[in-house]
C-alpha positions in Angstrom: -27.4 48.6 -226.6 -27.7 49.8 -222.8 -23.6 48.7 -222.2 -22.7 51.0 -225.1 -24.7 53.8 -223.9 -23.5 53.4 -220.9 -20.0 53.6 -222.0 -20.9 57.0 -224.2 -22.3 58.5 -221.0 -18.8 57.4 -219.4 -16.8 58.4 -222.1 -18.2 61.6 -222.1 -18.3 62.3 -218.6 -14.5 61.7 -218.6 -13.9 64.2 -221.7 -16.3 66.9 -219.5 -13.9 66.7 -217.3 -11.2 67.1 -218.5 -12.4 70.2 -220.2 -13.1 71.7 -216.3 -10.4 70.7 -215.4 -8.4 72.2 -217.9 -10.5 75.4 -217.7 -10.8 76.0 -214.2 -6.8 74.2 -213.3 -5.1 77.1 -212.7 -7.6 78.2 -209.6 -7.5 75.3 -208.2 -3.8 74.2 -208.7 -2.4 77.5 -207.4 -4.7 77.4 -204.4 -4.0 73.7 -203.6 -0.1 75.1 -203.8 -0.8 78.4 -201.7 -2.5 75.8 -199.1 0.6 75.1 -198.2 2.5 78.4 -197.5 2.3 80.5 -194.5 4.6 83.4 -194.2 4.0 85.5 -191.3 5.5 88.2 -190.4 9.1 88.5 -188.2 8.8 89.8 -184.5 12.1 90.1 -182.4 12.8 86.2 -181.2 15.6 84.8 -179.1 16.6 82.6 -182.3 15.9 81.7 -185.6 15.4 78.2 -186.2 16.3 77.1 -189.4 14.7 73.3 -190.1 17.1 70.6 -191.8 14.8 68.3 -193.2 13.8 69.0 -197.2 16.6 69.3 -200.3 16.0 73.5 -200.2 18.6 73.7 -197.3 20.7 77.2 -198.7 17.5 79.3 -198.8 16.7 78.7 -195.5 20.3 79.6 -194.2 19.9 82.9 -196.2 16.7 83.7 -194.8 18.0 83.1 -191.1 20.6 84.9 -191.8 18.8 88.0 -193.4 16.4 88.0 -190.3 19.6 88.1 -187.8 21.2 91.1 -189.9 18.0 92.7 -189.5 18.1 92.3 -186.0 15.2 90.0 -185.8 16.8 87.5 -184.0 19.9 87.1 -181.2 21.2 83.3 -182.1 20.4 80.8 -185.2 19.7 77.5 -184.0 20.9 74.6 -186.9 21.1 71.1 -186.6 21.8 68.1 -188.1 24.2 65.2 -187.9 21.6 62.6 -189.2 23.0 59.0 -189.0 21.4 55.5 -190.6 22.6 52.3 -189.2 24.8 51.9 -192.2 27.2 54.9 -191.4 27.1 54.1 -187.5 28.3 50.9 -188.9 31.0 52.2 -191.3 32.1 54.8 -187.9 32.5 51.5 -186.1 34.5 50.2 -188.7 37.0 53.4 -188.9 35.4 55.9 -190.8 36.9 59.3 -190.1 34.7 62.4 -191.8 36.5 65.3 -193.0 35.3 67.5 -190.8 32.5 68.5 -188.2 29.0 68.0 -189.9 28.2 71.3 -188.9 31.1 73.3 -190.5 30.3 74.5 -193.8 26.8 76.0 -192.7 29.1 77.8 -190.0 30.7 78.7 -193.0 27.7 79.8 -195.2 26.0 81.8 -192.3 29.6 83.7 -191.7 29.4 84.6 -195.5 26.1 86.2 -194.9 27.1 88.1 -192.0 26.4 86.2 -189.0 29.0 86.0 -186.1 29.9 82.2 -185.2 29.6 83.3 -181.4 26.1 83.3 -182.5 25.0 80.1 -184.1 23.8 77.1 -182.1 24.8 73.9 -183.6 22.1 70.6 -182.2 23.2 67.2 -183.5 20.4 65.1 -183.9 21.1 61.7 -185.0 18.1 59.6 -185.5 15.6 62.3 -187.0 14.3 62.1 -190.6 11.0 64.4 -190.6 9.6 67.0 -189.3 8.2 65.9 -186.1 11.1 63.6 -184.9 13.3 66.6 -185.7 10.8 69.3 -183.7 11.2 67.0 -180.3 14.4 66.9 -180.3 15.2 70.5 -181.2 12.6 72.0 -179.0 13.9 69.7 -176.0 17.2 71.3 -176.7 15.6 74.5 -177.2 13.7 74.4 -173.8 16.9 73.6 -171.8 18.8 76.1 -173.3 15.9 78.6 -171.7 15.0 79.9 -175.4 11.3 80.8 -175.1 10.7 82.8 -178.7 11.7 81.0 -182.2 11.2 81.9 -185.5 11.4 79.1 -187.9 13.1 79.5 -190.8 11.9 76.5 -194.1 10.7 76.2 -197.5 7.8 77.6 -199.0 5.8 74.4 -199.3 6.9 73.6 -195.4 6.0 76.2 -193.6 2.4 75.4 -192.9 3.0 71.7 -191.5 6.2 73.1 -189.7 4.0 75.7 -187.9 1.4 72.9 -187.3 3.5 70.4 -185.6 5.9 72.8 -183.8 2.1 74.7 -182.2 1.4 70.8 -181.5 4.5 69.8 -179.8 5.2 72.9 -177.8 1.5 74.5 -177.0 2.4 77.6 -175.4 6.3 76.8 -174.8 7.4 78.7 -177.2 6.4 82.4 -178.7 6.2 80.9 -182.2 6.6 82.6 -185.7 7.1 81.0 -189.0 9.1 82.8 -192.3 9.0 81.3 -195.6 12.7 81.0 -197.7 12.3 84.0 -200.0 14.8 82.4 -202.1 13.1 79.1 -202.5 12.1 78.5 -205.7 8.4 76.8 -204.6 6.4 78.9 -206.6 2.7 78.6 -205.8 1.2 79.8 -208.5 3.0 77.7 -210.8 4.5 74.1 -209.1 2.6 71.7 -211.4 4.9 73.8 -214.0 8.0 72.0 -212.8 8.6 68.6 -212.0 10.7 69.3 -208.6 7.8 71.4 -207.8 5.5 68.6 -208.3 7.2 65.7 -206.0 7.4 68.5 -203.9 3.9 69.1 -203.1 2.8 65.7 -203.8 5.5 64.8 -201.0 4.0 67.5 -198.3 0.4 66.6 -199.4 1.1 62.9 -198.3 3.3 64.0 -195.2 -0.1 66.2 -193.9 -2.4 63.2 -194.4 0.1 61.0 -192.7 0.6 63.9 -189.9 -3.4 64.1 -189.4 -3.8 60.0 -189.3 -0.6 59.7 -186.7 -2.5 62.5 -184.4 -5.7 61.1 -184.9 -4.3 57.5 -184.2 -1.7 58.0 -181.2 -3.0 61.5 -180.3 -1.2 64.1 -178.0 0.1 63.5 -175.0 1.7 66.5 -173.0 1.9 68.5 -176.0 4.2 66.4 -177.6 2.8 63.9 -180.0 4.5 60.0 -179.1 7.1 58.4 -181.4 7.8 54.9 -181.3 11.2 53.7 -182.0 11.5 52.7 -186.0 9.3 56.0 -186.7 10.5 57.4 -190.0 7.0 59.6 -190.8 7.1 62.3 -193.4 
């Protein structure tokens, strides 16, 4: 009798939770979606840095071109040329690429009104996540004497990208982050689309990993230490 009663209580509790989630889910899920997004007002900067991590790359290029045309930046910085061990092996065996890794992005930006001479392409072969990308690209920007940047990235990626860049380069750059307006991510309806659900789940997983790595490995001279073989989000 006691076990049966316990089962009834457990079932009733689950039903109540489901009902509460159904009633309040819209607001809760929208809050979860909005938490990921930071969209700051741009100010005139030395360059717009287009992040390469993620799949929605073209809206980021469009946002960068828009900022450039409006006079918020003198240059646009892109990065790429990622290489795996498998790709390097193919290149050793004689693989010849049809064109430089940056050529398509140059052409897109030119189509959007950006002068080719105002595009800076940074090759970062071993950057596979936001942290390693920031380390590699930020280091090159420092060498180039760039002091102020606008980061252009996907909406769901803005919050974490801003946090990472601020932690890695605290006080080194004047920094703003702008969300790509044509990015299809919808904070108020992401749970209705399978692709956006994957983005949100991946982003929250990456946040957890970032917090864990920051606490465990710590910060050293403003740079999060990265060991060979790391492939964190």
